N, C-alpha and C positions, 0 to 999 in steps of 0.2 A: 556291116554286120557286127553286132555286139559280141565280143569274145569273152570267154571266162576270165582272161587275164584283165580286160577292161573292167569287168564286174567286180573283181577282187580288188582293184586298184582303189575304188572309191567306197564300197561296200564296208569296208573296215571302219569308215567314220560313222556309218549307221550303227554297226554292232558294237563298236567300242568307242563311244562318244568321249570317253576320258581322254582320248588321243587329242581333242581339241586344245586342251590347256597347254601342253608343250608345243604343239604347232604354232599357236597364236603368240606364244612367248618367243618363238623362234623368228616369226615374221614381224615382230615389234608392233603387234596390234593388241589393243586392250580387250580383254575378255572379262566379263563380270565374274566376281568371286562366287563360287558355288552356283553356277548356272544350271538350269534345267534344259536338256535337250530332247527335242521331240522330232521323230521322223515324220515328215509329211509327203504325200503323194507327190511323185515327180512329174505328174502330167501337168503340162502347162499349155494345154490345147484349149483354144476358144471355140466358139460355135462355127468352126468351119471344118471341111473334111481334110484336114492336115494335122497329123499327129505330131506333137512335140513334146519331147521328155527330156528333162535333166536326168544326169546320172544319179545324184543324191541331193535331196533337199532336207534340211534341217532347220527347226526353228530354235534359236538359243535365247533362253529368257533369264533374266536377272531377278533376284528375290524382290526388287522394288517394281517389278512389272514391266521394265523396259526390255524390249526384245529386238532380235533382228534375224533375217532369214540368211542362211548359208548354202549356196549351190556349190556342190563339189563335181568337178569334171576331171575325168581321166583323159589325158591326151597324149597320144603315142607319136604324133608327127604334126608339122605345121600344116594348117588348113584355113585358107582365106575365108571360107564360109563361116567359120566358127566366130569370126568377129561379129557378124550379123545375127547368129543364133544367141551368142552371149548377151548382146544388146538387148535382144528381144526378150531373154529369159529375166534379166534384171528389171527392166521396165514394167513387163507383165506382172511380176511377182509384186512389185511396189504398188502398182495399180490395184492388184486384187486384195493384198493383205494389209496395205497401208502402214507397213513398216520397213525400215531400210533393208537391202539385200546386198550380200557380199558374194564374190565369186572366187573360189579356190580351185586352182588347176594343178593336178599331179602329173609330173612327167618323169620319164626315165633316161633322159639324155639332156645334155647341156644345150645343144642347139635348140630343141624344142621349148626347153624352159625359158631360154632367152627371148625367144620369139613370143612365148606366151605372156610375157610381162607387158606387152603392148607399149603404150596406150594404143587402143583401136579406135579410131575416129571415123565418125559418120557425118557426112556433110558435103560441101561443096569448097573448092580451093578458096582459101583466105577465111573460111568460116567453118567451125566445128559445131554441129547441131548435138552431137552425142559422143561421149568419150568413155570407153570402157578401160578400167585400170583392175586386172585381176591380180590377186594373190597367188604366187606360184611356189609350189615345192618342187625340187628337183636335185640332181646330184650336186649342183653348185652350192646349196644352201642347207641341205639336210645333212647333219653330221653322219659320219660312218661310225657306227657303234660296233667296235671289235672286242669290247670287254665284257665277258659273260656276266659279271656282277652288274655292270650297268644295264645290260640288256634285261636282267631279271628285274630291275627296279621299275621298268616301264616296257612291258612286252608289246604293246601296240605300236609304240614309238620305234622300237627295235624292228619290227616287221616293216614299218613305213621306210626304215633306213634300207632295208633289204630290198624293197620295192624300187626305190628311187636309184639305187646303186647297182641294179641287176645287170647292167650292161658295162659296168666298170671293172678294173682289174682287182679291186679289193672285195668283189662279191663273195667269195669263199670265206674270207675271214669274218665277214659281217654274219654269214649264215652259221658258221661254226659257233660263234658267240650265242647267237639266238637259239640253236638247238640244244647247246649246253644250258642255257638259261631255262628253256623249256623242260628239260630233263631234271633240272633241279627243283621244280615245282612239286614233282611226285603226283601230278594231276593229269590222268590220262585223257579226260575230256579237253582240257586246255591244250595239251599237246595235239591231239587230233584236230582241234579247231585251226590252229596256226599251221599245221602241216597241210591241211586242204587249202587254206587260205594262200599260203605261199605258192603251193604247187599250181593253183590257177593263176595267181598274179605274176608270177615270173615268166609266164609265156614261153615264146620260143628262144630262150636265152640259154647260155651255158650255165648259168645260175640254177636253172631248174633241174639240170642233170646233177649238179653238185648237191642240191638240196635233197633230191630223191636218195642219194648214197647216204648223206648225213642222217636222214631220217631213219632210214633202214638200220644203221648201227645204233642210232639212239633207242629204237624201239628194243632192240635186243639187250641194250646195256641197262635202261632205266625202267622198261615196263616189260621184261620177259613174262609171257604167259598171262598178262593182265587183260587180254582181249582188246587191246585199243584197236581202232579202225585201221590205223597205220599198219600195225603188226598183222592183222588179218589179211589186210590187201597185198602185203609183200609176201606173205607166206602163199597166198592164192597164187600170186604171180609165178613164185618158185615152183610150186607143184605144177602149174600148166607148162612151165619150161621142161621140167623133168619128164612129163607125160609125152610132150612132143618129141623129145629126145629118144625116149624107149621105143616109140612107134617108128620113128625114123631109122634107128639102127636096125629094127626087124626088117623094115622094108627094103632097106640097102642091102641086107643080106639074104633076101628073098625068103625069109622065113614066114610060112603060112600064118596068118592071124584071123581066128574066127571073129564073128562079130561079138560073141560072148566075151573072148578075151580082151578084144578092143574096148568094149564098153567097161570092162572091170578095171583096165588100166586108166582110162579116162575119168572114171568115177572116184579114183583114189586121190585123197589130199594129204595122206599120211607121208611127210618127206622121207623118213628112215626107210619106209617101205618102198617107195618109188626109187630111192638109192640102190636097194638090193636088187630090185628088179631092172634096173639099168644095167648093172654089172652083170647079171645073168643073160641079158639080151645080147651081150657080145658074143656068148658062146651057145646060146639056145639054138635048137634044132626045130623047135616047135614052140609056139607062143605058150603052150601049157607049161613049158620048162620053167617060166617065170614064177609060176604059182607051186612051188614044190611042197611035198608034205612035211618037210623039215622046218617050214616057215614059223615065226612066232604066232601064237594063237590070234593076236589082234590083227595080223595079216589076213587070216583066213575070213575075216568078216568083211574085207575090203572089197 
């Protein structure tokens, strides 16, 4: 099953193609100057009832007209079947587009990245009919970017550093550098883009929990009241937590709660109001005690 983590790990190459320049430099592969990058449909299905799709497929073209295809695959673990799939992708694409194709594999742990290097040979003993040699990005060759100034110079590459080192001991330092760099941009849309990208791409790692905490603080420091998606969702989450606490306190104290009172509490999203209601819930003898006549006029409309 394709997960949001899997999607984020390769979609960044579609949405931020400028990432290819530092990546190819890192891998020691020549990239044309000032290339044009085009996203191509990832469907590599032939006229057979078998669906085959690569993760991301890009066409990289040089000003002189020369071009190549780049298949980007996110790989979380070793998989013997992938050798066959990758060989199929490359040969099919070469046959269809008549231009060379390269395979780039993005990994989050050293064991997988070492395995992904291959080469993967298809043939019989003593003779290789086809050999697949992927380009691989992983924690063993992607640098750890822990300097906010360096991260700010290339946000997509800093995000890639966070992806590939998500399971390593330095993940928090990398994320701190990235979130500081994002805050310095002053751009709420850019902040939201990378927040969502990393939130999905970090998957079920400790890095994801650290990222959530860092983004919450950054939204309060750099973008207070600017209505960024990150801020809105965090405030919404806090409000839901307050509502749950208020109703739970009343239930534990056997305080009667009418449907009207319950709905009023659940529909409130103003945190200061919810804080006051939570304090009153500790001593209230009736749910109506939460909504006293001495409340601020704004509360009366909640």
